[in-house]
OpenMM code with the backbone's topology and positions (N, CA, C; nanometers):
from openmm import Vec3, app, unit

residues = "MET PRO ASP VAL ALA ARG GLU PHE PRO LYS PRO ASP PHE VAL ARG LEU GLU LEU ARG THR ALA TYR GLY PRO VAL PHE ARG HIS VAL SER THR ASN PRO PRO ARG GLU ALA ARG LEU ASP GLU ILE PRO VAL ILE ASP ILE GLY ASP ILE ASN ASP GLY PRO GLU GLN ARG GLN ARG LEU ALA ARG SER ILE LYS GLU ALA SER GLU ASN THR GLY PHE PHE TYR ILE LYS ASN HIS GLY ILE PRO ASP TYR ILE VAL ALA ALA ALA GLN GLU ALA ALA LYS THR PHE PHE LYS GLN PRO ILE GLU LYS LYS LEU GLU VAL SER LYS SER ARG SER LYS HIS PHE ASN GLY TYR SER THR LYS GLY THR SER LYS ALA SER PRO SER GLU GLY SER MET LEU ASP LEU PHE HIS LEU CYS ARG SER THR LEU ILE GLN HIS SER".split()
positions = [
    Vec3(1.7747, -1.9921, -4.6632),
    Vec3(1.7561, -1.9820, -4.5192),
    Vec3(1.6745, -1.8555, -4.4890),
    Vec3(1.5735, -1.8640, -4.4023),
    Vec3(1.4889, -1.7476, -4.3737),
    Vec3(1.5646, -1.6418, -4.2933),
    Vec3(1.5245, -1.5176, -4.3128),
    Vec3(1.5836, -1.4054, -4.2392),
    Vec3(1.5192, -1.4012, -4.1008),
    Vec3(1.5945, -1.4452, -3.9998),
    Vec3(1.5422, -1.4558, -3.8641),
    Vec3(1.5038, -1.3185, -3.8095),
    Vec3(1.5844, -1.2169, -3.8399),
    Vec3(1.5537, -1.0822, -3.7909),
    Vec3(1.4205, -1.0334, -3.8459),
    Vec3(1.3910, -1.0708, -3.9704),
    Vec3(1.2644, -1.0281, -4.0297),
    Vec3(1.1490, -1.1104, -3.9727),
    Vec3(1.1751, -1.2388, -3.9473),
    Vec3(1.0723, -1.3257, -3.8925),
    Vec3(1.0409, -1.2925, -3.7463),
    Vec3(1.1461, -1.2640, -3.6676),
    Vec3(1.1319, -1.2351, -3.5257),
    Vec3(1.1939, -1.0984, -3.4983),
    Vec3(1.1174, -0.9919, -3.5109),
    Vec3(1.1744, -0.8585, -3.4907),
    Vec3(1.2239, -0.8400, -3.3478),
    Vec3(1.3245, -0.7572, -3.3343),
    Vec3(1.3793, -0.7246, -3.2036),
    Vec3(1.2699, -0.6574, -3.1193),
    Vec3(1.2537, -0.6984, -2.9937),
    Vec3(1.1490, -0.6362, -2.9113),
    Vec3(1.1816, -0.4901, -2.8834),
    Vec3(1.0776, -0.4106, -2.8624),
    Vec3(1.0973, -0.2696, -2.8301),
    Vec3(1.1438, -0.2502, -2.6863),
    Vec3(1.1146, -0.3474, -2.5991),
    Vec3(1.1506, -0.3376, -2.4584),
    Vec3(1.2008, -0.4719, -2.4075),
    Vec3(1.2895, -0.4659, -2.3086),
    Vec3(1.3336, -0.5849, -2.2374),
    Vec3(1.3064, -0.5638, -2.0896),
    Vec3(1.2980, -0.6718, -2.0163),
    Vec3(1.2750, -0.6649, -1.8722),
    Vec3(1.4114, -0.6571, -1.8034),
    Vec3(1.4305, -0.5553, -1.7208),
    Vec3(1.5568, -0.5327, -1.6520),
    Vec3(1.5353, -0.5489, -1.5023),
    Vec3(1.6204, -0.6280, -1.4388),
    Vec3(1.6141, -0.6458, -1.2942),
    Vec3(1.7029, -0.5418, -1.2274),
    Vec3(1.6472, -0.4703, -1.1295),
    Vec3(1.7218, -0.3717, -1.0528),
    Vec3(1.7316, -0.4180, -0.9083),
    Vec3(1.8448, -0.3957, -0.8468),
    Vec3(1.8636, -0.4313, -0.7062),
    Vec3(1.8166, -0.3148, -0.6186),
    Vec3(1.7416, -0.3462, -0.5149),
    Vec3(1.7000, -0.2445, -0.4194),
    Vec3(1.7178, -0.2999, -0.2789),
    Vec3(1.7052, -0.2142, -0.1804),
    Vec3(1.7150, -0.2568, -0.0413),
    Vec3(1.6014, -0.3515, -0.0047),
    Vec3(1.4935, -0.3503, -0.0836),
    Vec3(1.3765, -0.4339, -0.0546),
    Vec3(1.3699, -0.5579, -0.1424),
    Vec3(1.4756, -0.5846, -0.2161),
    Vec3(1.4772, -0.6973, -0.3087),
    Vec3(1.4692, -0.6473, -0.4519),
    Vec3(1.4699, -0.7388, -0.5468),
    Vec3(1.4708, -0.6969, -0.6872),
    Vec3(1.3384, -0.6340, -0.7298),
    Vec3(1.3492, -0.5372, -0.8186),
    Vec3(1.2334, -0.4802, -0.8865),
    Vec3(1.2633, -0.4865, -1.0353),
    Vec3(1.1608, -0.4802, -1.1165),
    Vec3(1.1787, -0.4974, -1.2598),
    Vec3(1.1228, -0.3775, -1.3344),
    Vec3(1.1924, -0.3400, -1.4398),
    Vec3(1.1502, -0.2302, -1.5257),
    Vec3(1.1562, -0.2766, -1.6702),
    Vec3(1.0726, -0.2191, -1.7530),
    Vec3(1.0783, -0.2441, -1.8971),
    Vec3(1.1624, -0.1331, -1.9575),
    Vec3(1.2700, -0.1716, -2.0254),
    Vec3(1.3666, -0.0763, -2.0791),
    Vec3(1.3672, -0.0867, -2.2309),
    Vec3(1.3679, 0.0264, -2.2962),
    Vec3(1.3668, 0.0317, -2.4421),
    Vec3(1.4940, -0.0287, -2.5002),
    Vec3(1.4806, -0.1006, -2.6097),
    Vec3(1.5962, -0.1543, -2.6817),
    Vec3(1.6334, -0.0668, -2.8003),
    Vec3(1.5618, 0.0431, -2.8185),
    Vec3(1.5934, 0.1349, -2.9271),
    Vec3(1.7271, 0.2025, -2.9000),
    Vec3(1.7958, 0.2480, -3.0038),
    Vec3(1.9243, 0.3155, -2.9836),
    Vec3(1.9086, 0.4402, -2.8965),
    Vec3(2.0128, 0.4750, -2.8199),
    Vec3(2.0052, 0.5952, -2.7362),
    Vec3(1.9808, 0.7197, -2.8206),
    Vec3(1.9148, 0.8157, -2.7597),
    Vec3(1.8895, 0.9433, -2.8250),
    Vec3(1.8839, 1.0511, -2.7181),
    Vec3(1.8925, 1.1744, -2.7607),
    Vec3(1.8793, 1.2861, -2.6674),
    Vec3(1.7350, 1.2931, -2.6168),
    Vec3(1.7204, 1.3160, -2.4873),
    Vec3(1.5866, 1.3287, -2.4300),
    Vec3(1.5253, 1.4621, -2.4707),
    Vec3(1.3953, 1.4598, -2.4917),
    Vec3(1.3226, 1.5851, -2.5141),
    Vec3(1.2950, 1.6489, -2.3775),
    Vec3(1.2856, 1.7796, -2.3748),
    Vec3(1.2609, 1.8489, -2.2485),
    Vec3(1.1325, 1.8039, -2.1808),
    Vec3(1.0309, 1.7689, -2.2602),
    Vec3(0.9042, 1.7270, -2.2002),
    Vec3(0.9101, 1.5853, -2.1416),
    Vec3(1.0213, 1.5143, -2.1603),
    Vec3(1.0357, 1.3793, -2.1054),
    Vec3(1.1053, 1.3779, -1.9694),
    Vec3(1.1641, 1.4891, -1.9296),
    Vec3(1.2374, 1.4954, -1.8037),
    Vec3(1.1515, 1.5689, -1.7005),
    Vec3(1.1134, 1.5005, -1.5932),
    Vec3(1.0312, 1.5668, -1.4918),
    Vec3(1.1063, 1.6846, -1.4277),
    Vec3(1.0343, 1.7931, -1.4051),
    Vec3(1.0878, 1.9098, -1.3352),
    Vec3(1.0068, 1.9244, -1.2069),
    Vec3(1.0752, 1.9166, -1.0941),
    Vec3(1.0073, 1.9217, -0.9648),
    Vec3(1.0433, 2.0525, -0.8954),
    Vec3(0.9417, 2.1279, -0.8614),
    Vec3(0.9582, 2.2579, -0.7953),
    Vec3(0.9535, 2.2350, -0.6445),
    Vec3(1.0641, 2.2624, -0.5762),
    Vec3(1.0666, 2.2436, -0.4307),
    Vec3(1.0601, 2.3769, -0.3559),
    Vec3(1.0198, 2.4824, -0.4245),
    Vec3(1.0107, 2.6144, -0.3624),
    Vec3(0.9137, 2.6204, -0.2461),
    Vec3(0.8159, 2.5308, -0.2450),
    Vec3(0.7159, 2.5320, -0.1374),
    Vec3(0.7373, 2.4188, -0.0364),
    Vec3(0.8587, 2.3709, -0.0248),
    Vec3(0.8880, 2.2578, 0.0639),
    Vec3(0.8563, 2.2879, 0.2104),
    Vec3(0.8625, 2.4128, 0.2497),
    Vec3(0.8375, 2.4499, 0.3892),
    Vec3(0.6955, 2.5005, 0.4138),
    Vec3(0.6041, 2.4756, 0.3197),
    Vec3(0.4673, 2.5257, 0.3313),
    Vec3(0.3707, 2.4278, 0.3985),
    Vec3(0.4225, 2.3330, 0.4718),
    Vec3(0.3360, 2.2428, 0.5465),
    Vec3(0.3439, 2.0989, 0.5008),
    Vec3(0.2849, 2.0107, 0.5811),
    Vec3(0.2943, 1.8666, 0.5534),
    Vec3(0.2278, 1.8237, 0.4225),
    Vec3(0.1204, 1.8893, 0.3833),
    Vec3(0.0531, 1.8513, 0.2586),
    Vec3(0.1448, 1.8764, 0.1385),
    Vec3(0.2123, 1.9919, 0.1415),
    Vec3(0.3045, 2.0237, 0.0315),
    Vec3(0.4210, 1.9252, 0.0295),
    Vec3(0.4720, 1.8877, 0.1439),
    Vec3(0.5824, 1.7911, 0.1500),
    Vec3(0.5374, 1.6542, 0.0991),
    Vec3(0.4175, 1.6149, 0.1325),
    Vec3(0.3665, 1.4871, 0.0830),
    Vec3(0.3505, 1.4904, -0.0685),
    Vec3(0.3002, 1.6016, -0.1214),
    Vec3(0.2873, 1.6167, -0.2663),
    Vec3(0.4239, 1.6095, -0.3324),
    Vec3(0.5201, 1.6787, -0.2727),
    Vec3(0.6565, 1.6776, -0.3246),
    Vec3(0.7155, 1.5360, -0.3203),
    Vec3(0.6943, 1.4666, -0.2102),
    Vec3(0.7445, 1.3296, -0.1972),
    Vec3(0.6835, 1.2392, -0.3037),
    Vec3(0.5545, 1.2543, -0.3304),
    Vec3(0.4895, 1.1733, -0.4351),
    Vec3(0.5488, 1.2041, -0.5724),
    Vec3(0.5757, 1.3326, -0.5979),
    Vec3(0.6349, 1.3715, -0.7267),
    Vec3(0.7741, 1.3112, -0.7439),
    Vec3(0.8544, 1.3159, -0.6387),
    Vec3(0.9901, 1.2594, -0.6449),
    Vec3(0.9840, 1.1077, -0.6619),
    Vec3(0.8939, 1.0433, -0.5890),
    Vec3(0.8794, 0.8977, -0.6005),
    Vec3(0.8390, 0.8592, -0.7424),
    Vec3(0.7408, 0.9280, -0.7962),
    Vec3(0.6933, 0.8979, -0.9315),
    Vec3(0.8045, 0.9178, -1.0353),
    Vec3(0.8752, 1.0298, -1.0255),
    Vec3(0.9838, 1.0572, -1.1205),
    Vec3(1.0960, 0.9546, -1.1066),
    Vec3(1.1287, 0.9185, -0.9841),
    Vec3(1.2356, 0.8213, -0.9606),
    Vec3(1.2001, 0.6840, -1.0150),
    Vec3(1.0774, 0.6423, -0.9928),
    Vec3(1.0354, 0.5090, -1.0372),
    Vec3(1.0098, 0.5023, -1.1870),
    Vec3(0.9586, 0.6096, -1.2455),
    Vec3(0.9180, 0.6034, -1.3860),
    Vec3(1.0211, 0.6579, -1.4842),
    Vec3(1.1013, 0.7536, -1.4419),
    Vec3(1.2007, 0.8117, -1.5315),
    Vec3(1.3422, 0.7788, -1.4853),
    Vec3(1.3631, 0.7749, -1.3561),
    Vec3(1.4942, 0.7427, -1.3018),
    Vec3(1.5748, 0.8649, -1.2620),
    Vec3(1.5298, 0.9820, -1.2998),
    Vec3(1.5965, 1.1061, -1.2641),
    Vec3(1.5007, 1.2209, -1.2866),
    Vec3(1.5407, 1.3410, -1.2424),
    Vec3(1.4551, 1.4577, -1.2562),
    Vec3(1.5380, 1.5824, -1.2329),
    Vec3(1.4850, 1.6950, -1.2768),
    Vec3(1.5429, 1.8259, -1.2472),
    Vec3(1.4694, 1.8834, -1.1273),
    Vec3(1.5415, 1.9622, -1.0480),
    Vec3(1.4792, 2.0334, -0.9364),
    Vec3(1.4937, 2.1820, -0.9633),
    Vec3(1.3830, 2.2564, -0.9439),
    Vec3(1.3912, 2.4013, -0.9572),
    Vec3(1.3476, 2.4658, -0.8264),
    Vec3(1.3859, 2.5908, -0.8108),
    Vec3(1.3581, 2.6682, -0.6889),
    Vec3(1.4156, 2.6016, -0.5645),
    Vec3(1.5390, 2.5516, -0.5784),
    Vec3(1.6079, 2.4836, -0.4684),
    Vec3(1.6795, 2.5796, -0.3753),
    Vec3(1.6983, 2.7043, -0.4177),
    Vec3(1.7605, 2.8040, -0.3314),
    Vec3(1.9127, 2.8054, -0.3344),
    Vec3(1.9757, 2.7206, -0.4149),
    Vec3(2.1218, 2.7212, -0.4260),
    Vec3(2.1601, 2.8266, -0.5293),
    Vec3(2.2420, 2.9225, -0.4900),
    Vec3(2.2788, 3.0293, -0.5836),
    Vec3(2.3487, 2.9742, -0.7089),
    Vec3(2.3253, 3.0406, -0.8221),
    Vec3(2.3837, 2.9982, -0.9496),
    Vec3(2.5354, 2.9870, -0.9442),
    Vec3(2.6019, 3.0782, -0.8713),
    Vec3(2.7481, 3.0735, -0.8673),
    Vec3(2.7988, 2.9467, -0.7971),
    Vec3(2.7244, 2.8951, -0.7015),
    Vec3(2.7639, 2.7709, -0.6346),
    Vec3(2.7435, 2.6515, -0.7285),
    Vec3(2.6325, 2.6490, -0.8012),
    Vec3(2.6078, 2.5430, -0.8988),
    Vec3(2.7188, 2.5444, -1.0045),
    Vec3(2.7533, 2.6624, -1.0545),
    Vec3(2.8589, 2.6745, -1.1559),
    Vec3(2.9932, 2.6279, -1.1008),
    Vec3(3.0251, 2.6644, -0.9773),
    Vec3(3.1516, 2.6222, -0.9161),
    Vec3(3.1566, 2.4705, -0.8995),
    Vec3(3.0452, 2.4095, -0.8617),
    Vec3(3.0399, 2.2637, -0.8479),
    Vec3(3.0594, 2.1954, -0.9833),
    Vec3(2.9982, 2.2505, -1.0875),
    Vec3(3.0158, 2.1946, -1.2219),
    Vec3(3.1610, 2.2048, -1.2670),
    Vec3(3.2250, 2.3168, -1.2410),
    Vec3(3.3659, 2.3345, -1.2777),
    Vec3(3.4552, 2.2387, -1.1989),
    Vec3(3.4273, 2.2214, -1.0697),
    Vec3(3.5056, 2.1285, -0.9875),
    Vec3(3.4922, 1.9853, -1.0411),
    Vec3(3.3713, 1.9481, -1.0815),
    Vec3(3.3501, 1.8141, -1.1376),
    Vec3(3.4283, 1.7971, -1.2676),
    Vec3(3.4225, 1.8976, -1.3560),
    Vec3(3.4970, 1.8905, -1.4821),
    Vec3(3.6466, 1.8760, -1.4552),
    Vec3(3.6976, 1.9540, -1.3624),
    Vec3(3.8394, 1.9482, -1.3279),
    Vec3(3.8762, 1.8103, -1.2741),
    Vec3(3.7940, 1.7570, -1.1843),
    Vec3(3.8213, 1.6249, -1.1265),
    Vec3(3.8253, 1.5169, -1.2346),
    Vec3(3.7239, 1.5119, -1.3201),
    Vec3(3.7135, 1.4027, -1.4168),
    Vec3(3.8137, 1.4145, -1.5318),
    Vec3(3.8768, 1.5304, -1.5504),
    Vec3(3.9812, 1.5456, -1.6520),
    Vec3(4.1154, 1.4900, -1.6053),
    Vec3(4.1276, 1.4610, -1.4760),
    Vec3(4.2539, 1.4111, -1.4212),
    Vec3(4.2833, 1.2692, -1.4713),
    Vec3(4.4101, 1.2296, -1.4664),
    Vec3(4.4450, 1.0906, -1.5007),
    Vec3(4.3789, 0.9935, -1.4017),
    Vec3(4.3549, 0.8733, -1.4489),
    Vec3(4.2874, 0.7716, -1.3668),
    Vec3(4.3609, 0.7484, -1.2344),
    Vec3(4.4922, 0.7517, -1.2357),
    Vec3(4.5699, 0.7271, -1.1130),
    Vec3(4.5380, 0.8317, -1.0059),
    Vec3(4.5200, 0.9534, -1.0476),
    Vec3(4.4877, 1.0614, -0.9538),
    Vec3(4.3462, 1.0430, -0.8976),
    Vec3(4.2521, 1.0063, -0.9835),
    Vec3(4.1143, 0.9860, -0.9381),
    Vec3(4.1054, 0.8676, -0.8417),
    Vec3(4.1858, 0.7645, -0.8661),
    Vec3(4.1827, 0.6461, -0.7797),
    Vec3(4.2339, 0.6744, -0.6387),
    Vec3(4.3033, 0.7858, -0.6195),
    Vec3(4.3479, 0.8226, -0.4851),
    Vec3(4.2295, 0.8476, -0.3924),
    Vec3(4.1143, 0.8813, -0.4500),
    Vec3(3.9935, 0.9024, -0.3700),
    Vec3(3.8870, 0.7991, -0.4086),
    Vec3(3.9312, 0.6769, -0.4288),
    Vec3(3.8423, 0.5677, -0.4689),
    Vec3(3.7382, 0.5390, -0.3613),
    Vec3(3.6199, 0.5050, -0.4062),
    Vec3(3.5105, 0.4654, -0.3163),
    Vec3(3.5517, 0.3451, -0.2316),
    Vec3(3.6343, 0.2568, -0.2872),
    Vec3(3.6761, 0.1366, -0.2151),
    Vec3(3.7672, 0.1688, -0.0961),
    Vec3(3.8203, 0.2900, -0.0896),
    Vec3(3.9083, 0.3295, 0.0212),
    Vec3(3.8312, 0.4031, 0.1313),
    Vec3(3.7018, 0.4247, 0.1135),
    Vec3(3.6225, 0.5053, 0.2060),
    Vec3(3.5371, 0.4171, 0.2968),
    Vec3(3.5415, 0.4456, 0.4255),
    Vec3(3.4567, 0.3688, 0.5179),
    Vec3(3.3092, 0.4072, 0.5030),
    Vec3(3.2821, 0.5204, 0.4382),
    Vec3(3.1439, 0.5652, 0.4178),
    Vec3(3.0966, 0.5435, 0.2741),
    Vec3(3.1764, 0.4730, 0.1927),
    Vec3(3.1421, 0.4424, 0.0529),
    Vec3(3.1262, 0.5678, -0.0320),
    Vec3(3.1989, 0.6726, 0.0016),
    Vec3(3.2051, 0.7924, -0.0802),
    Vec3(3.3304, 0.7842, -0.1655),
    Vec3(3.3270, 0.8460, -0.2815),
    Vec3(3.4469, 0.8537, -0.3626),
    Vec3(3.4250, 0.8123, -0.5059),
    Vec3(3.5365, 0.7967, -0.5740),
    Vec3(3.5398, 0.7704, -0.7177),
    Vec3(3.5154, 0.6235, -0.7491),
    Vec3(3.4368, 0.5979, -0.8551),
    Vec3(3.4155, 0.4620, -0.9085),
    Vec3(3.4473, 0.4639, -1.0565),
    Vec3(3.5224, 0.3648, -1.1012),
    Vec3(3.5585, 0.3562, -1.2423),
    Vec3(3.4409, 0.3047, -1.3247),
    Vec3(3.4533, 0.3175, -1.4551),
    Vec3(3.3486, 0.2714, -1.5468),
    Vec3(3.3223, 0.1228, -1.5250),
    Vec3(3.1952, 0.0869, -1.5272),
    Vec3(3.1553, -0.0534, -1.5172),
    Vec3(3.1509, -0.1099, -1.3775),
    Vec3(3.1788, -0.0300, -1.2741),
    Vec3(3.1810, -0.0845, -1.1380),
    Vec3(3.0573, -0.0501, -1.0564),
    Vec3(2.9759, 0.0423, -1.1010),
    Vec3(2.8546, 0.0789, -1.0290),
    Vec3(2.7372, 0.0103, -1.0983),
    Vec3(2.6680, -0.0778, -1.0253),
    Vec3(2.5631, -0.1579, -1.0881),
    Vec3(2.4291, -0.1394, -1.0185),
    Vec3(2.3296, -0.1028, -1.0972),
    Vec3(2.1919, -0.1022, -1.0487),
    Vec3(2.1250, -0.2320, -1.0896),
    Vec3(2.1829, -0.2984, -1.1880),
    Vec3(2.1296, -0.4216, -1.2429),
    Vec3(2.2384, -0.5278, -1.2409),
    Vec3(2.2049, -0.6532, -1.2081),
    Vec3(2.3061, -0.7587, -1.2080),
    Vec3(2.3723, -0.7795, -1.3448),
    Vec3(2.3050, -0.7393, -1.4515),
    Vec3(2.3564, -0.7662, -1.5855),
    Vec3(2.4283, -0.6470, -1.6483),
    Vec3(2.4288, -0.5334, -1.5819),
    Vec3(2.4873, -0.4137, -1.6425),
    Vec3(2.5754, -0.3395, -1.5442),
    Vec3(2.6753, -0.2741, -1.5974),
    Vec3(2.7587, -0.1836, -1.5196),
    Vec3(2.7460, -0.0450, -1.5786),
    Vec3(2.7746, 0.0547, -1.5003),
    Vec3(2.7667, 0.1919, -1.5499),
    Vec3(2.8752, 0.2151, -1.6536),
    Vec3(2.8416, 0.2834, -1.7600),
    Vec3(2.9394, 0.3163, -1.8630),
    Vec3(3.0061, 0.4500, -1.8326),
    Vec3(2.9796, 0.5038, -1.7155),
    Vec3(3.0378, 0.6311, -1.6737),
    Vec3(3.1252, 0.6091, -1.5519),
    Vec3(3.2276, 0.6924, -1.5384),
    Vec3(3.2943, 0.6913, -1.4096),
    Vec3(3.2192, 0.7914, -1.3221),
    Vec3(3.2122, 0.7618, -1.1931),
    Vec3(3.1236, 0.8346, -1.1028),
    Vec3(3.1973, 0.8798, -0.9778),
    Vec3(3.1412, 0.9784, -0.9107),
    Vec3(3.1884, 1.0169, -0.7786),
    Vec3(3.0684, 1.0122, -0.6858),
    Vec3(3.0724, 0.9223, -0.5880),
    Vec3(2.9628, 0.9044, -0.4930),
    Vec3(2.9868, 0.9949, -0.3726),
    Vec3(2.8831, 1.0635, -0.3309),
    Vec3(2.8940, 1.1517, -0.2156),
    Vec3(2.7631, 1.1474, -0.1398),
    Vec3(2.7700, 1.1085, -0.0149),
    Vec3(2.6508, 1.0950, 0.0682),
    Vec3(2.6321, 1.2208, 0.1523),
    Vec3(2.5172, 1.2824, 0.1429),
    Vec3(2.4899, 1.4071, 0.2155),
    Vec3(2.5009, 1.3893, 0.3663),
    Vec3(2.4532, 1.2766, 0.4199),
    Vec3(2.4582, 1.2573, 0.5648),
    Vec3(2.6023, 1.2529, 0.6149),
    Vec3(2.6925, 1.2030, 0.5337),
    Vec3(2.8338, 1.2024, 0.5701),
    Vec3(2.8879, 1.3447, 0.5725),
    Vec3(2.8462, 1.4267, 0.4771),
    Vec3(2.8910, 1.5652, 0.4741),
    Vec3(2.8450, 1.6397, 0.5986),
    Vec3(2.7207, 1.6191, 0.6381),
    Vec3(2.6669, 1.6874, 0.7549),
    Vec3(2.7395, 1.6392, 0.8809),
    Vec3(2.7601, 1.5097, 0.8909),
    Vec3(2.8231, 1.4503, 1.0065),
    Vec3(2.9686, 1.4982, 1.0214),
    Vec3(3.0377, 1.5195, 0.9110),
    Vec3(3.1806, 1.5486, 0.9181),
    Vec3(3.2157, 1.6931, 0.8853),
    Vec3(3.1172, 1.7784, 0.8669),
    Vec3(3.1507, 1.9175, 0.8321),
    Vec3(3.1714, 2.0028, 0.9548),
] * unit.nanometer
topology = app.Topology()
chain = topology.addChain("A")
for resn in residues:
    res = topology.addResidue(resn, chain)
    for name in ("N", "CA", "C"):
        topology.addAtom(name, app.Element.getBySymbol(name[0]), res)
């Protein structure tokens, strides 16, 4: 019997359907095993000049759009948030996610009228065929501003 894997090699990419507010969009996703990203593969967007006029904001918007569509995430630098606040937020996240599942479910996204809160693994889907392998905490900035 012929070796099918040798005859028909696994493709390097598959087509993935993503749900958006404007209908489905498609991306080609690598089928290679996961690996650590190299620093040169993660876009770094400098927002230090965000208040320097409409041209700078348009440039920034294009950079964010490109990074979002092509990489799916990005780093932001020169955001003006002090390091101690970033560190405190990271510690709060670590503390939250170390709790037992029952405690995290007390602030479940399903209990929030604004869809903020905790989501268990496999419940957050960008694609009809996949669920997130991470547990997540959703937080909408507009809700924070409205209720602070």
